[in-house]
CHARMM internal coordinates of N, CA and C (Angstrom, degrees):
IC EDIT
DIST 1 N 1 CA 1.4536
DIST 1 CA 1 C 1.5250
ANGL 1 N 1 CA 1 C 108.46
DIST 1 C 2 N 1.2957
ANGL 1 CA 1 C 2 N 116.63
DIHE 1 N 1 CA 1 C 2 N 131.11
DIST 2 N 2 CA 1.4625
ANGL 1 C 2 N 2 CA 120.95
DIHE 1 CA 1 C 2 N 2 CA 179.53
DIST 2 CA 2 C 1.5136
ANGL 2 N 2 CA 2 C 108.98
DIHE 1 C 2 N 2 CA 2 C -119.05
DIST 2 C 3 N 1.3131
ANGL 2 CA 2 C 3 N 115.45
DIHE 2 N 2 CA 2 C 3 N 147.54
DIST 3 N 3 CA 1.4583
ANGL 2 C 3 N 3 CA 121.89
DIHE 2 CA 2 C 3 N 3 CA 178.41
DIST 3 CA 3 C 1.5118
ANGL 3 N 3 CA 3 C 109.13
DIHE 2 C 3 N 3 CA 3 C -110.74
DIST 3 C 4 N 1.2941
ANGL 3 CA 3 C 4 N 115.82
DIHE 3 N 3 CA 3 C 4 N 140.19
DIST 4 N 4 CA 1.4530
ANGL 3 C 4 N 4 CA 121.60
DIHE 3 CA 3 C 4 N 4 CA 178.06
DIST 4 CA 4 C 1.5223
ANGL 4 N 4 CA 4 C 109.38
DIHE 3 C 4 N 4 CA 4 C -98.14
DIST 4 C 5 N 1.3058
ANGL 4 CA 4 C 5 N 116.58
DIHE 4 N 4 CA 4 C 5 N 133.46
DIST 5 N 5 CA 1.4577
ANGL 4 C 5 N 5 CA 120.76
DIHE 4 CA 4 C 5 N 5 CA 176.49
DIST 5 CA 5 C 1.5222
ANGL 5 N 5 CA 5 C 109.24
DIHE 4 C 5 N 5 CA 5 C -74.29
DIST 5 C 6 N 1.3035
ANGL 5 CA 5 C 6 N 115.64
DIHE 5 N 5 CA 5 C 6 N 147.91
DIST 6 N 6 CA 1.4518
ANGL 5 C 6 N 6 CA 118.71
DIHE 5 CA 5 C 6 N 6 CA 177.13
DIST 6 CA 6 C 1.5123
ANGL 6 N 6 CA 6 C 112.29
DIHE 5 C 6 N 6 CA 6 C 131.51
DIST 6 C 7 N 1.3312
ANGL 6 CA 6 C 7 N 115.92
DIHE 6 N 6 CA 6 C 7 N -162.65
DIST 7 N 7 CA 1.4554
ANGL 6 C 7 N 7 CA 121.84
DIHE 6 CA 6 C 7 N 7 CA -174.47
DIST 7 CA 7 C 1.5184
ANGL 7 N 7 CA 7 C 112.58
DIHE 6 C 7 N 7 CA 7 C -69.07
DIST 7 C 8 N 1.3421
ANGL 7 CA 7 C 8 N 118.82
DIHE 7 N 7 CA 7 C 8 N -25.54
DIST 8 N 8 CA 1.4638
ANGL 7 C 8 N 8 CA 121.02
DIHE 7 CA 7 C 8 N 8 CA 179.72
DIST 8 CA 8 C 1.5214
ANGL 8 N 8 CA 8 C 112.14
DIHE 7 C 8 N 8 CA 8 C -62.82
DIST 8 C 9 N 1.3040
ANGL 8 CA 8 C 9 N 115.73
DIHE 8 N 8 CA 8 C 9 N -43.31
DIST 9 N 9 CA 1.4590
ANGL 8 C 9 N 9 CA 121.98
DIHE 8 CA 8 C 9 N 9 CA -177.33
DIST 9 CA 9 C 1.5170
ANGL 9 N 9 CA 9 C 110.69
DIHE 8 C 9 N 9 CA 9 C -121.96
DIST 9 C 10 N 1.3090
ANGL 9 CA 9 C 10 N 116.70
DIHE 9 N 9 CA 9 C 10 N 63.08
DIST 10 N 10 CA 1.4658
ANGL 9 C 10 N 10 CA 120.46
DIHE 9 CA 9 C 10 N 10 CA -176.13
DIST 10 CA 10 C 1.5168
ANGL 10 N 10 CA 10 C 111.48
DIHE 9 C 10 N 10 CA 10 C -64.16
DIST 10 C 11 N 1.3294
ANGL 10 CA 10 C 11 N 117.72
DIHE 10 N 10 CA 10 C 11 N -38.43
DIST 11 N 11 CA 1.4635
ANGL 10 C 11 N 11 CA 120.65
DIHE 10 CA 10 C 11 N 11 CA -178.81
DIST 11 CA 11 C 1.5208
ANGL 11 N 11 CA 11 C 110.30
DIHE 10 C 11 N 11 CA 11 C -67.31
DIST 11 C 12 N 1.3276
ANGL 11 CA 11 C 12 N 116.98
DIHE 11 N 11 CA 11 C 12 N -48.21
DIST 12 N 12 CA 1.4619
ANGL 11 C 12 N 12 CA 120.52
DIHE 11 CA 11 C 12 N 12 CA -180.00
DIST 12 CA 12 C 1.5211
ANGL 12 N 12 CA 12 C 110.98
DIHE 11 C 12 N 12 CA 12 C -63.89
DIST 12 C 13 N 1.3089
ANGL 12 CA 12 C 13 N 116.80
DIHE 12 N 12 CA 12 C 13 N -37.95
DIST 13 N 13 CA 1.4572
ANGL 12 C 13 N 13 CA 120.76
DIHE 12 CA 12 C 13 N 13 CA 178.18
DIST 13 CA 13 C 1.5178
ANGL 13 N 13 CA 13 C 110.51
DIHE 12 C 13 N 13 CA 13 C -61.98
DIST 13 C 14 N 1.3196
ANGL 13 CA 13 C 14 N 116.44
DIHE 13 N 13 CA 13 C 14 N -42.88
DIST 14 N 14 CA 1.4662
ANGL 13 C 14 N 14 CA 120.71
DIHE 13 CA 13 C 14 N 14 CA 178.94
DIST 14 CA 14 C 1.5264
ANGL 14 N 14 CA 14 C 110.99
DIHE 13 C 14 N 14 CA 14 C -65.70
DIST 14 C 15 N 1.3315
ANGL 14 CA 14 C 15 N 117.71
DIHE 14 N 14 CA 14 C 15 N -43.76
DIST 15 N 15 CA 1.4574
ANGL 14 C 15 N 15 CA 120.88
DIHE 14 CA 14 C 15 N 15 CA -178.90
DIST 15 CA 15 C 1.5207
ANGL 15 N 15 CA 15 C 112.10
DIHE 14 C 15 N 15 CA 15 C -63.96
DIST 15 C 16 N 1.3119
ANGL 15 CA 15 C 16 N 116.91
DIHE 15 N 15 CA 15 C 16 N -33.97
DIST 16 N 16 CA 1.4640
ANGL 15 C 16 N 16 CA 120.27
DIHE 15 CA 15 C 16 N 16 CA 179.24
DIST 16 CA 16 C 1.5295
ANGL 16 N 16 CA 16 C 112.13
DIHE 15 C 16 N 16 CA 16 C -68.68
DIST 16 C 17 N 1.3237
ANGL 16 CA 16 C 17 N 116.68
DIHE 16 N 16 CA 16 C 17 N -26.55
DIST 17 N 17 CA 1.4557
ANGL 16 C 17 N 17 CA 120.75
DIHE 16 CA 16 C 17 N 17 CA -177.50
DIST 17 CA 17 C 1.5284
ANGL 17 N 17 CA 17 C 113.29
DIHE 16 C 17 N 17 CA 17 C -87.99
DIST 17 C 18 N 1.3336
ANGL 17 CA 17 C 18 N 118.27
DIHE 17 N 17 CA 17 C 18 N -6.74
DIST 18 N 18 CA 1.4589
ANGL 17 C 18 N 18 CA 120.74
DIHE 17 CA 17 C 18 N 18 CA -179.95
DIST 18 CA 18 C 1.5199
ANGL 18 N 18 CA 18 C 110.49
DIHE 17 C 18 N 18 CA 18 C -65.10
DIST 18 C 19 N 1.3150
ANGL 18 CA 18 C 19 N 116.17
DIHE 18 N 18 CA 18 C 19 N 140.58
DIST 19 N 19 CA 1.4518
ANGL 18 C 19 N 19 CA 121.60
DIHE 18 CA 18 C 19 N 19 CA 178.65
DIST 19 CA 19 C 1.5243
ANGL 19 N 19 CA 19 C 108.14
DIHE 18 C 19 N 19 CA 19 C -96.59
DIST 19 C 20 N 1.3164
ANGL 19 CA 19 C 20 N 115.73
DIHE 19 N 19 CA 19 C 20 N 122.16
DIST 20 N 20 CA 1.4616
ANGL 19 C 20 N 20 CA 120.93
DIHE 19 CA 19 C 20 N 20 CA 178.54
DIST 20 CA 20 C 1.5189
ANGL 20 N 20 CA 20 C 107.33
DIHE 19 C 20 N 20 CA 20 C -97.60
DIST 20 C 21 N 1.3316
ANGL 20 CA 20 C 21 N 116.52
DIHE 20 N 20 CA 20 C 21 N 118.32
DIST 21 N 21 CA 1.4601
ANGL 20 C 21 N 21 CA 120.58
DIHE 20 CA 20 C 21 N 21 CA -176.30
DIST 21 CA 21 C 1.5189
ANGL 21 N 21 CA 21 C 111.21
DIHE 20 C 21 N 21 CA 21 C -70.57
DIST 21 C 22 N 1.3132
ANGL 21 CA 21 C 22 N 116.68
DIHE 21 N 21 CA 21 C 22 N -48.53
DIST 22 N 22 CA 1.4492
ANGL 21 C 22 N 22 CA 120.55
DIHE 21 CA 21 C 22 N 22 CA -179.16
DIST 22 CA 22 C 1.5250
ANGL 22 N 22 CA 22 C 108.59
DIHE 21 C 22 N 22 CA 22 C -148.23
DIST 22 C 23 N 1.3123
ANGL 22 CA 22 C 23 N 118.26
DIHE 22 N 22 CA 22 C 23 N 128.71
DIST 23 N 23 CA 1.4607
ANGL 22 C 23 N 23 CA 119.26
DIHE 22 CA 22 C 23 N 23 CA -177.93
DIST 23 CA 23 C 1.5288
ANGL 23 N 23 CA 23 C 113.61
DIHE 22 C 23 N 23 CA 23 C -71.88
DIST 23 C 24 N 1.3296
ANGL 23 CA 23 C 24 N 118.62
DIHE 23 N 23 CA 23 C 24 N -11.88
DIST 24 N 24 CA 1.4567
ANGL 23 C 24 N 24 CA 122.03
DIHE 23 CA 23 C 24 N 24 CA -177.50
DIST 24 CA 24 C 1.5236
ANGL 24 N 24 CA 24 C 113.66
DIHE 23 C 24 N 24 CA 24 C -93.20
DIST 24 C 25 N 1.3219
ANGL 24 CA 24 C 25 N 117.41
DIHE 24 N 24 CA 24 C 25 N -1.92
DIST 25 N 25 CA 1.4618
ANGL 24 C 25 N 25 CA 121.25
DIHE 24 CA 24 C 25 N 25 CA -179.98
DIST 25 CA 25 C 1.5299
ANGL 25 N 25 CA 25 C 107.85
DIHE 24 C 25 N 25 CA 25 C -80.08
DIST 25 C 26 N 1.3571
ANGL 25 CA 25 C 26 N 117.54
DIHE 25 N 25 CA 25 C 26 N 125.80
DIST 26 N 26 CA 1.4667
ANGL 25 C 26 N 26 CA 118.56
DIHE 25 CA 25 C 26 N 26 CA -179.83
DIST 26 CA 26 C 1.5234
ANGL 26 N 26 CA 26 C 111.42
DIHE 25 C 26 N 26 CA 26 C -68.63
DIST 26 C 27 N 1.3082
ANGL 26 CA 26 C 27 N 115.16
DIHE 26 N 26 CA 26 C 27 N 149.09
DIST 27 N 27 CA 1.4575
ANGL 26 C 27 N 27 CA 120.67
DIHE 26 CA 26 C 27 N 27 CA -179.63
DIST 27 CA 27 C 1.5240
ANGL 27 N 27 CA 27 C 109.50
DIHE 26 C 27 N 27 CA 27 C -78.82
DIST 27 C 28 N 1.3083
ANGL 27 CA 27 C 28 N 116.80
DIHE 27 N 27 CA 27 C 28 N 137.03
DIST 28 N 28 CA 1.4621
ANGL 27 C 28 N 28 CA 121.77
DIHE 27 CA 27 C 28 N 28 CA 177.81
DIST 28 CA 28 C 1.5263
ANGL 28 N 28 CA 28 C 108.23
DIHE 27 C 28 N 28 CA 28 C -87.69
DIST 28 C 29 N 1.3313
ANGL 28 CA 28 C 29 N 117.01
DIHE 28 N 28 CA 28 C 29 N 107.83
DIST 29 N 29 CA 1.4551
ANGL 28 C 29 N 29 CA 121.61
DIHE 28 CA 28 C 29 N 29 CA -177.65
DIST 29 CA 29 C 1.5249
ANGL 29 N 29 CA 29 C 113.02
DIHE 28 C 29 N 29 CA 29 C -93.32
DIST 29 C 30 N 1.3152
ANGL 29 CA 29 C 30 N 117.84
DIHE 29 N 29 CA 29 C 30 N 4.83
DIST 30 N 30 CA 1.4639
ANGL 29 C 30 N 30 CA 120.68
DIHE 29 CA 29 C 30 N 30 CA -178.30
DIST 30 CA 30 C 1.5251
ANGL 30 N 30 CA 30 C 109.68
DIHE 29 C 30 N 30 CA 30 C -73.20
DIST 30 C 31 N 1.3002
ANGL 30 CA 30 C 31 N 115.74
DIHE 30 N 30 CA 30 C 31 N 135.66
DIST 31 N 31 CA 1.4606
ANGL 30 C 31 N 31 CA 121.83
DIHE 30 CA 30 C 31 N 31 CA 175.91
DIST 31 CA 31 C 1.5146
ANGL 31 N 31 CA 31 C 107.29
DIHE 30 C 31 N 31 CA 31 C -99.15
DIST 31 C 32 N 1.3312
ANGL 31 CA 31 C 32 N 119.16
DIHE 31 N 31 CA 31 C 32 N 118.59
DIST 32 N 32 CA 1.4614
ANGL 31 C 32 N 32 CA 120.43
DIHE 31 CA 31 C 32 N 32 CA -172.60
DIST 32 CA 32 C 1.5261
ANGL 32 N 32 CA 32 C 114.60
DIHE 31 C 32 N 32 CA 32 C -61.40
DIST 32 C 33 N 1.3204
ANGL 32 CA 32 C 33 N 118.84
DIHE 32 N 32 CA 32 C 33 N -26.56
DIST 33 N 33 CA 1.4517
ANGL 32 C 33 N 33 CA 120.58
DIHE 32 CA 32 C 33 N 33 CA -177.99
DIST 33 CA 33 C 1.5170
ANGL 33 N 33 CA 33 C 112.72
DIHE 32 C 33 N 33 CA 33 C -106.50
DIST 33 C 34 N 1.3377
ANGL 33 CA 33 C 34 N 118.16
DIHE 33 N 33 CA 33 C 34 N 26.04
DIST 34 N 34 CA 1.4640
ANGL 33 C 34 N 34 CA 118.93
DIHE 33 CA 33 C 34 N 34 CA -174.66
DIST 34 CA 34 C 1.5230
ANGL 34 N 34 CA 34 C 112.67
DIHE 33 C 34 N 34 CA 34 C -67.82
DIST 34 C 35 N 1.3132
ANGL 34 CA 34 C 35 N 117.28
DIHE 34 N 34 CA 34 C 35 N -19.94
DIST 35 N 35 CA 1.4604
ANGL 34 C 35 N 35 CA 120.71
DIHE 34 CA 34 C 35 N 35 CA 177.47
DIST 35 CA 35 C 1.5233
ANGL 35 N 35 CA 35 C 110.85
DIHE 34 C 35 N 35 CA 35 C -107.05
DIST 35 C 36 N 1.2977
ANGL 35 CA 35 C 36 N 116.50
DIHE 35 N 35 CA 35 C 36 N 20.70
DIST 36 N 36 CA 1.4615
ANGL 35 C 36 N 36 CA 121.86
DIHE 35 CA 35 C 36 N 36 CA -175.41
DIST 36 CA 36 C 1.5250
ANGL 36 N 36 CA 36 C 111.91
DIHE 35 C 36 N 36 CA 36 C -62.03
DIST 36 C 37 N 1.3260
ANGL 36 CA 36 C 37 N 117.70
DIHE 36 N 36 CA 36 C 37 N -39.40
DIST 37 N 37 CA 1.4541
ANGL 36 C 37 N 37 CA 121.27
DIHE 36 CA 36 C 37 N 37 CA -177.10
DIST 37 CA 37 C 1.5263
ANGL 37 N 37 CA 37 C 112.71
DIHE 36 C 37 N 37 CA 37 C -98.34
DIST 37 C 38 N 1.3106
ANGL 37 CA 37 C 38 N 117.66
DIHE 37 N 37 CA 37 C 38 N 11.11
DIST 38 N 38 CA 1.4543
ANGL 37 C 38 N 38 CA 120.60
DIHE 37 CA 37 C 38 N 38 CA 179.41
DIST 38 CA 38 C 1.5263
ANGL 38 N 38 CA 38 C 109.50
DIHE 37 C 38 N 38 CA 38 C -70.15
DIST 38 C 39 N 1.3116
ANGL 38 CA 38 C 39 N 116.26
DIHE 38 N 38 CA 38 C 39 N 143.82
DIST 39 N 39 CA 1.4649
ANGL 38 C 39 N 39 CA 121.10
DIHE 38 CA 38 C 39 N 39 CA 178.39
DIST 39 CA 39 C 1.5240
ANGL 39 N 39 CA 39 C 107.68
DIHE 38 C 39 N 39 CA 39 C -83.50
DIST 39 C 40 N 1.3191
ANGL 39 CA 39 C 40 N 116.16
DIHE 39 N 39 CA 39 C 40 N 116.49
DIST 40 N 40 CA 1.4531
ANGL 39 C 40 N 40 CA 119.72
DIHE 39 CA 39 C 40 N 40 CA -176.03
DIST 40 CA 40 C 1.5295
ANGL 40 N 40 CA 40 C 112.53
DIHE 39 C 40 N 40 CA 40 C -101.75
DIST 40 C 41 N 1.3152
ANGL 40 CA 40 C 41 N 118.24
DIHE 40 N 40 CA 40 C 41 N -13.22
DIST 41 N 41 CA 1.4524
ANGL 40 C 41 N 41 CA 119.37
DIHE 40 CA 40 C 41 N 41 CA 178.58
DIST 41 CA 41 C 1.5221
ANGL 41 N 41 CA 41 C 109.32
DIHE 40 C 41 N 41 CA 41 C -78.26
DIST 41 C 42 N 1.3141
ANGL 41 CA 41 C 42 N 117.31
DIHE 41 N 41 CA 41 C 42 N 158.71
DIST 42 N 42 CA 1.4481
ANGL 41 C 42 N 42 CA 121.64
DIHE 41 CA 41 C 42 N 42 CA -178.19
DIST 42 CA 42 C 1.5115
ANGL 42 N 42 CA 42 C 113.35
DIHE 41 C 42 N 42 CA 42 C -80.02
DIST 42 C 43 N 1.3166
ANGL 42 CA 42 C 43 N 117.30
DIHE 42 N 42 CA 42 C 43 N -0.05
DIST 43 N 43 CA 1.4606
ANGL 42 C 43 N 43 CA 120.85
DIHE 42 CA 42 C 43 N 43 CA -177.30
DIST 43 CA 43 C 1.5270
ANGL 43 N 43 CA 43 C 110.91
DIHE 42 C 43 N 43 CA 43 C -92.72
DIST 43 C 44 N 1.3218
ANGL 43 CA 43 C 44 N 115.00
DIHE 43 N 43 CA 43 C 44 N 146.72
DIST 44 N 44 CA 1.4633
ANGL 43 C 44 N 44 CA 120.19
DIHE 43 CA 43 C 44 N 44 CA 174.86
DIST 44 CA 44 C 1.5258
ANGL 44 N 44 CA 44 C 108.96
DIHE 43 C 44 N 44 CA 44 C -75.84
DIST 44 C 45 N 1.3208
ANGL 44 CA 44 C 45 N 118.22
DIHE 44 N 44 CA 44 C 45 N 153.96
DIST 45 N 45 CA 1.4624
ANGL 44 C 45 N 45 CA 119.85
DIHE 44 CA 44 C 45 N 45 CA 177.90
DIST 45 CA 45 C 1.5247
ANGL 45 N 45 CA 45 C 111.44
DIHE 44 C 45 N 45 CA 45 C -64.43
DIST 45 C 46 N 1.3257
ANGL 45 CA 45 C 46 N 116.50
DIHE 45 N 45 CA 45 C 46 N 162.73
DIST 46 N 46 CA 1.4603
ANGL 45 C 46 N 46 CA 121.66
DIHE 45 CA 45 C 46 N 46 CA -174.11
DIST 46 CA 46 C 1.5216
ANGL 46 N 46 CA 46 C 112.60
DIHE 45 C 46 N 46 CA 46 C -61.80
DIST 46 C 47 N 1.3080
ANGL 46 CA 46 C 47 N 118.47
DIHE 46 N 46 CA 46 C 47 N -24.84
DIST 47 N 47 CA 1.4615
ANGL 46 C 47 N 47 CA 121.20
DIHE 46 CA 46 C 47 N 47 CA -175.98
DIST 47 CA 47 C 1.5236
ANGL 47 N 47 CA 47 C 112.89
DIHE 46 C 47 N 47 CA 47 C -95.45
DIST 47 C 48 N 1.3227
ANGL 47 CA 47 C 48 N 118.38
DIHE 47 N 47 CA 47 C 48 N 4.61
DIST 48 N 48 CA 1.4651
ANGL 47 C 48 N 48 CA 121.47
DIHE 47 CA 47 C 48 N 48 CA -176.39
DIST 48 CA 48 C 1.5228
ANGL 48 N 48 CA 48 C 111.86
DIHE 47 C 48 N 48 CA 48 C -61.26
DIST 48 C 49 N 1.3365
ANGL 48 CA 48 C 49 N 118.19
DIHE 48 N 48 CA 48 C 49 N -41.20
DIST 49 N 49 CA 1.4693
ANGL 48 C 49 N 49 CA 120.37
DIHE 48 CA 48 C 49 N 49 CA -179.50
DIST 49 CA 49 C 1.5291
ANGL 49 N 49 CA 49 C 111.44
DIHE 48 C 49 N 49 CA 49 C -65.45
DIST 49 C 50 N 1.3212
ANGL 49 CA 49 C 50 N 116.72
DIHE 49 N 49 CA 49 C 50 N -36.98
DIST 50 N 50 CA 1.4564
ANGL 49 C 50 N 50 CA 120.53
DIHE 49 CA 49 C 50 N 50 CA 179.32
DIST 50 CA 50 C 1.5308
ANGL 50 N 50 CA 50 C 110.13
DIHE 49 C 50 N 50 CA 50 C -66.81
DIST 50 C 51 N 1.3248
ANGL 50 CA 50 C 51 N 116.39
DIHE 50 N 50 CA 50 C 51 N -45.70
DIST 51 N 51 CA 1.4661
ANGL 50 C 51 N 51 CA 120.71
DIHE 50 CA 50 C 51 N 51 CA 179.89
DIST 51 CA 51 C 1.5181
ANGL 51 N 51 CA 51 C 110.82
DIHE 50 C 51 N 51 CA 51 C -63.77
DIST 51 C 52 N 1.3219
ANGL 51 CA 51 C 52 N 116.89
DIHE 51 N 51 CA 51 C 52 N -42.93
DIST 52 N 52 CA 1.4642
ANGL 51 C 52 N 52 CA 119.84
DIHE 51 CA 51 C 52 N 52 CA 178.86
DIST 52 CA 52 C 1.5228
ANGL 52 N 52 CA 52 C 111.48
DIHE 51 C 52 N 52 CA 52 C -63.78
DIST 52 C 53 N 1.3260
ANGL 52 CA 52 C 53 N 117.65
DIHE 52 N 52 CA 52 C 53 N -38.90
DIST 53 N 53 CA 1.4571
ANGL 52 C 53 N 53 CA 120.34
DIHE 52 CA 52 C 53 N 53 CA 178.65
DIST 53 CA 53 C 1.5278
ANGL 53 N 53 CA 53 C 110.89
DIHE 52 C 53 N 53 CA 53 C -66.48
DIST 53 C 54 N 1.3309
ANGL 53 CA 53 C 54 N 116.60
DIHE 53 N 53 CA 53 C 54 N -43.36
DIST 54 N 54 CA 1.4613
ANGL 53 C 54 N 54 CA 119.77
DIHE 53 CA 53 C 54 N 54 CA -179.16
DIST 54 CA 54 C 1.5294
ANGL 54 N 54 CA 54 C 112.23
DIHE 53 C 54 N 54 CA 54 C -67.28
DIST 54 C 55 N 1.3215
ANGL 54 CA 54 C 55 N 117.21
DIHE 54 N 54 CA 54 C 55 N -34.55
DIST 55 N 55 CA 1.4600
ANGL 54 C 55 N 55 CA 119.21
DIHE 54 CA 54 C 55 N 55 CA -177.49
DIST 55 CA 55 C 1.5238
ANGL 55 N 55 CA 55 C 113.10
DIHE 54 C 55 N 55 CA 55 C -86.74
DIST 55 C 56 N 1.3391
ANGL 55 CA 55 C 56 N 117.98
DIHE 55 N 55 CA 55 C 56 N -36.48
DIST 56 N 56 CA 1.4623
ANGL 55 C 56 N 56 CA 120.94
DIHE 55 CA 55 C 56 N 56 CA -175.55
DIST 56 CA 56 C 1.5213
ANGL 56 N 56 CA 56 C 113.58
DIHE 55 C 56 N 56 CA 56 C -108.58
DIST 56 C 57 N 1.3419
ANGL 56 CA 56 C 57 N 116.46
DIHE 56 N 56 CA 56 C 57 N -23.04
DIST 57 N 57 CA 1.4612
ANGL 56 C 57 N 57 CA 119.88
DIHE 56 CA 56 C 57 N 57 CA -179.20
DIST 57 CA 57 C 1.5176
ANGL 57 N 57 CA 57 C 114.01
DIHE 56 C 57 N 57 CA 57 C 79.97
DIST 57 C 58 N 1.3325
ANGL 57 CA 57 C 58 N 117.77
DIHE 57 N 57 CA 57 C 58 N 15.50
DIST 58 N 58 CA 1.4664
ANGL 57 C 58 N 58 CA 120.71
DIHE 57 CA 57 C 58 N 58 CA 178.54
DIST 58 CA 58 C 1.5253
ANGL 58 N 58 CA 58 C 109.72
DIHE 57 C 58 N 58 CA 58 C -126.52
DIST 58 C 59 N 1.3151
ANGL 58 CA 58 C 59 N 115.26
DIHE 58 N 58 CA 58 C 59 N 148.76
DIST 59 N 59 CA 1.4599
ANGL 58 C 59 N 59 CA 121.82
DIHE 58 CA 58 C 59 N 59 CA 177.20
DIST 59 CA 59 C 1.5192
ANGL 59 N 59 CA 59 C 109.65
DIHE 58 C 59 N 59 CA 59 C -105.78
DIST 59 C 60 N 1.3297
ANGL 59 CA 59 C 60 N 118.41
DIHE 59 N 59 CA 59 C 60 N 150.91
DIST 60 N 60 CA 1.4579
ANGL 59 C 60 N 60 CA 120.51
DIHE 59 CA 59 C 60 N 60 CA 176.27
DIST 60 CA 60 C 1.5306
ANGL 60 N 60 CA 60 C 110.83
DIHE 59 C 60 N 60 CA 60 C -63.37
DIST 60 C 61 N 1.3071
ANGL 60 CA 60 C 61 N 117.43
DIHE 60 N 60 CA 60 C 61 N 145.12
DIST 61 N 61 CA 1.4681
ANGL 60 C 61 N 61 CA 121.75
DIHE 60 CA 60 C 61 N 61 CA -177.98
DIST 61 CA 61 C 1.5240
ANGL 61 N 61 CA 61 C 112.14
DIHE 60 C 61 N 61 CA 61 C -67.85
DIST 61 C 62 N 1.3151
ANGL 61 CA 61 C 62 N 118.59
DIHE 61 N 61 CA 61 C 62 N -27.98
DIST 62 N 62 CA 1.4679
ANGL 61 C 62 N 62 CA 121.43
DIHE 61 CA 61 C 62 N 62 CA -176.34
DIST 62 CA 62 C 1.5344
ANGL 62 N 62 CA 62 C 113.19
DIHE 61 C 62 N 62 CA 62 C -93.31
DIST 62 C 63 N 1.3142
ANGL 62 CA 62 C 63 N 118.10
DIHE 62 N 62 CA 62 C 63 N 13.07
DIST 63 N 63 CA 1.4592
ANGL 62 C 63 N 63 CA 121.92
DIHE 62 CA 62 C 63 N 63 CA -179.96
DIST 63 CA 63 C 1.5241
ANGL 63 N 63 CA 63 C 109.61
DIHE 62 C 63 N 63 CA 63 C -77.08
DIST 63 C 64 N 1.3309
ANGL 63 CA 63 C 64 N 116.92
DIHE 63 N 63 CA 63 C 64 N 133.60
DIST 64 N 64 CA 1.4714
ANGL 63 C 64 N 64 CA 121.30
DIHE 63 CA 63 C 64 N 64 CA -179.52
DIST 64 CA 64 C 1.5302
ANGL 64 N 64 CA 64 C 110.63
DIHE 63 C 64 N 64 CA 64 C -70.78
DIST 64 C 65 N 1.3223
ANGL 64 CA 64 C 65 N 116.29
DIHE 64 N 64 CA 64 C 65 N 161.69
DIST 65 N 65 CA 1.4596
ANGL 64 C 65 N 65 CA 121.43
DIHE 64 CA 64 C 65 N 65 CA -179.69
DIST 65 CA 65 C 1.5263
ANGL 65 N 65 CA 65 C 113.17
DIHE 64 C 65 N 65 CA 65 C -59.62
DIST 65 C 66 N 1.3566
ANGL 65 CA 65 C 66 N 119.31
DIHE 65 N 65 CA 65 C 66 N -45.11
DIST 66 N 66 CA 1.4628
ANGL 65 C 66 N 66 CA 118.96
DIHE 65 CA 65 C 66 N 66 CA 177.96
DIST 66 CA 66 C 1.5391
ANGL 66 N 66 CA 66 C 111.64
DIHE 65 C 66 N 66 CA 66 C -62.82
DIST 66 C 67 N 1.3144
ANGL 66 CA 66 C 67 N 116.34
DIHE 66 N 66 CA 66 C 67 N -36.55
DIST 67 N 67 CA 1.4800
ANGL 66 C 67 N 67 CA 119.23
DIHE 66 CA 66 C 67 N 67 CA 179.48
DIST 67 CA 67 C 1.5296
ANGL 67 N 67 CA 67 C 110.33
DIHE 66 C 67 N 67 CA 67 C -69.03
DIST 67 C 68 N 1.3358
ANGL 67 CA 67 C 68 N 117.55
DIHE 67 N 67 CA 67 C 68 N -37.86
DIST 68 N 68 CA 1.4624
ANGL 67 C 68 N 68 CA 120.63
DIHE 67 CA 67 C 68 N 68 CA 177.41
DIST 68 CA 68 C 1.5206
ANGL 68 N 68 CA 68 C 110.05
DIHE 67 C 68 N 68 CA 68 C -62.60
DIST 68 C 69 N 1.3320
ANGL 68 CA 68 C 69 N 117.13
DIHE 68 N 68 CA 68 C 69 N -40.91
DIST 69 N 69 CA 1.4559
ANGL 68 C 69 N 69 CA 120.99
DIHE 68 CA 68 C 69 N 69 CA 179.09
DIST 69 CA 69 C 1.5239
ANGL 69 N 69 CA 69 C 111.44
DIHE 68 C 69 N 69 CA 69 C -63.38
DIST 69 C 70 N 1.3490
ANGL 69 CA 69 C 70 N 116.36
DIHE 69 N 69 CA 69 C 70 N -39.43
DIST 70 N 70 CA 1.4569
ANGL 69 C 70 N 70 CA 120.13
DIHE 69 CA 69 C 70 N 70 CA 178.82
DIST 70 CA 70 C 1.5179
ANGL 70 N 70 CA 70 C 111.60
DIHE 69 C 70 N 70 CA 70 C -65.59
DIST 70 C 71 N 1.3293
ANGL 70 CA 70 C 71 N 116.34
DIHE 70 N 70 CA 70 C 71 N -40.00
DIST 71 N 71 CA 1.4684
ANGL 70 C 71 N 71 CA 120.07
DIHE 70 CA 70 C 71 N 71 CA -179.10
DIST 71 CA 71 C 1.5138
ANGL 71 N 71 CA 71 C 110.59
DIHE 70 C 71 N 71 CA 71 C -68.94
DIST 71 C 72 N 1.3266
ANGL 71 CA 71 C 72 N 116.92
DIHE 71 N 71 CA 71 C 72 N -41.93
DIST 72 N 72 CA 1.4600
ANGL 71 C 72 N 72 CA 122.05
DIHE 71 CA 71 C 72 N 72 CA -176.21
DIST 72 CA 72 C 1.5286
ANGL 72 N 72 CA 72 C 112.69
DIHE 71 C 72 N 72 CA 72 C -77.36
DIST 72 C 73 N 1.3371
ANGL 72 CA 72 C 73 N 117.94
DIHE 72 N 72 CA 72 C 73 N -16.91
DIST 73 N 73 CA 1.4723
ANGL 72 C 73 N 73 CA 120.93
DIHE 72 CA 72 C 73 N 73 CA -177.79
DIST 73 CA 73 C 1.5005
ANGL 73 N 73 CA 73 C 112.89
DIHE 72 C 73 N 73 CA 73 C -73.83
END
COOR INIT
IC SEED 1 N 1 CA 1 C
IC BUILD
């Protein structure tokens, strides 16, 4: 199989031109933003009570009356 340089195979053309410094250097597979969307605050998301009610059928004891009505509605 042969690859043609040019617009048809732009990705392959680019990969062929990469300079490899040393073939024994391990590749870094870490993605710098892999925890970008992680929830770092200590609070549960706004829908946690709804999900817990739907999956377990119980409401938290400290939930206010208006919040209970919203979950049960």
